[in-house]
N, C-alpha and C positions, 0 to 999 in steps of 0.2 A: 250378514246381508247380501244380496246380490242386486246389481244395477245393471243396466244395459245402455248403450248408445251408439250412435252412428260413427260413420267414418272420421279416422283422425289425421290421414296422409302425412305420417311422420310429425314433423312439428308444425306444419301449416295448420292444422286444427285442434292442436294439443292444449291451447289455452282453456278450454271447456273443462278438461280433467284437473287442471290446476286450480280453477276456480271452484270447482265441485269440491276438491280435495280440502279447500279453505274453509268451505261454507258449511259442511256436514260432518257430524261427528263419526267418522270411520275410525274403528276399534284398531284395525292392523290388517296383517296380512292374510287373515283368514276371512276377510271382507274382499267382495269381488267386483269389479267393472268389466263387463263384455263388450267387446267392439265389433260391430256387424260387418266386418270387412274394411279393406283398404286401410290397414293399419299403418303401412308405408313406412315404419322406422326400421325395417331390416331391408335396407335398399342399396347402401353402397358398402363394400367391405372397408374401402378407406374411411367413412365417416361413421361407421357402425356404433364405434363407442359413444361419440357425441350425440348421434341420433337417439340413442336408448338411455342416456343419462337422465333426462327429464322424468321419463317412464319408470325408471329405477327408483328414483327419490319420492315417487308417490307412497302414501301410507297404506294403499291397498293392494292386491295383485290384480294385474291386467290380463284378461283373458280375451282373445281375439281369434275370429275366423279369418282366412284370407279373403280379400277382394280381388279385383281385376289389377288394381296398380298396386302391385308386389313383385320383388325381386324373388322369382321363383327358384332361380338357381341358388341364390344365397339362403332364401328360407329352408329349401330342402337339404341344404347341407348340414343342417343341425342334426345331431342323434334322434331317433325316435324311442320314445319310452311310453310306458303305460302309467296312466293319471286317471284317478277316479274311474275306472273301468275302460278308458278309451285311449287311442294312440294321440301323442302329443309330440311338438317341438318344444323343449325348454329353452327358450330365449335367453333368459335369465332368472333368478329364483324366483321373481315376481312378475314375469311375463310370459306367458304361456300360449303358444299357438294350438287352438283345437282344430285338429285336422278333418278333412272332408269324410262324411259317412260315419262319424262316431257317435257312441251314446255314452254320456257322461252320468254320474250321480255327484250332484254337488248341493251340500245341505238338505239331504234327502229329497232332492228333485231330479227327475231325469231331463237330461238335454239332448236333443239330436241336432249336429252342426253338419253344415253343408256349405263350405265357402264357394268362391269363384264366380265371374260374370264375364262379359263380352266387354272390351274396352271400344267404345264408340269412336274414340280419338286415335285409334291405333295408326290411322294412315299418318298422322303428325308425328309417330313415334319410330323408334328403331327396334326390329326384333332383336331379343336376348340381350338389349341395352335399355330400353325403357317400356318394352311390353313383351309378354312371353306367351307362346300357344298353350302353356300350362293353365294359363288364367280361366280356361273353359272346362267345366268338368268332363272327366273322360269315363269311358265304359268300365274302366278298373274302378272308379271312384263309386259309379252306381252299384257294382258288385259288391263293394264293401260297405255300402250303404244298407243293401238289401240283407247281408246277411248279418249286418248288427241289429238291424230293425227288427229282423225275425226272432232274435234272442229275447227282445221285450214285446214278442205279440205286436209289432207296430202300433205301440201306445207309449207315448211318453208327455212330460208335463210342458217342455217347451221346445219350439224349433227356433233354430239360429242360422240365418243364412245371410248371404251379401245380396243377392236379388230376390226375386218373388216368382210365385206361380203366374201363370197366364191370367188367370182370373183376376187377380189382384189389380192388374193393369187398368181395368175398367172401373175401379171405387176411386172415389175421391180421396185424397188430393191428388193421385197418380194419373187419373184419366185425363185426357187432354195435353199431356205433356208431349212435345213434339217428338223426343226421341224415344218415345215409347210406340211409334206407328209400325215399326217393324218388331217383331218378336224374335227372340234370341234363344239359342240351344238350351241355356240354362233355365229359361222360362218354361219350356216344355219339360225339362227334366224335374223341376220343382213341382211342376203340375201332377207328376205321378206320386210324389210324396203327398200333397194335398188329397189325392183321391184315395190314397191308403192308408196313411199314418192319423190315429187319433190323438190330439192333443189339446191343452188347454190354451195356449197363446203361443203365436209367431211373429217373431222381431227379425227385421231385416233393414239393411241401410241402402246404399248404392245410389238412390236418387236424389239426394241432399234436399230433402225434406222431413217434416216432422208431421205426424198425424196418425190416427185410428182409421184404419180402412174399415174394419169392422170391430165388434167387440172382442175379436180373436185374433186381430191382424194390425201391427202396428209398424210404420215405417218411421226411423230414426235418422237423425243428423245431428243437430246441435243439443237435443234435449237429452238428458240423463235420468232416466225412471228407475223406480224399483219395481222389480218384477211383480206382475200383477198376479 
């Protein structure tokens, strides 16, 4: 079984995963919950073990794309390996970072992943301590994505991102949110994938909202839902 949810921010929004684990009959580590960015538990080398311990105790495997509130120096210090057809950082046995621009096959379904976003609060943060320039996808990330998508003829079952394409900003429940008045580089980048990629459903986080924008696009925060 594969489920998907929104940002967890380390232990700040972790309780939803614990509640979910207690409420639903998850068989084991071959079941997955995908976090759509701002995982946040790989934040401090000093507190890493304590921050990851609650996630390690979950009965399922946690997969996550990176958001904007990540320590990219620490996250990128983990070795890269290949898992289910794409590059990952294996944080722990049951905690896996799905890297940008990858295509994975999980339970017979294909997933395109592309994390990253702009921190609108970075004026209150300190570079390389509480925000990192790597939060915004780069040209290298785009080239990686293009190459991997070409291999599958730009066709996947699911897209998992942290932010969303520009068009999505004009659909409820996102439309009218004050911090969406300005578009950011990642919105334009993700719009390119919207134009080129054939997909069944697109899930993203970042906006601290839950809702279906269309019958093929869903924003998530608190809800944990099974893939449509």
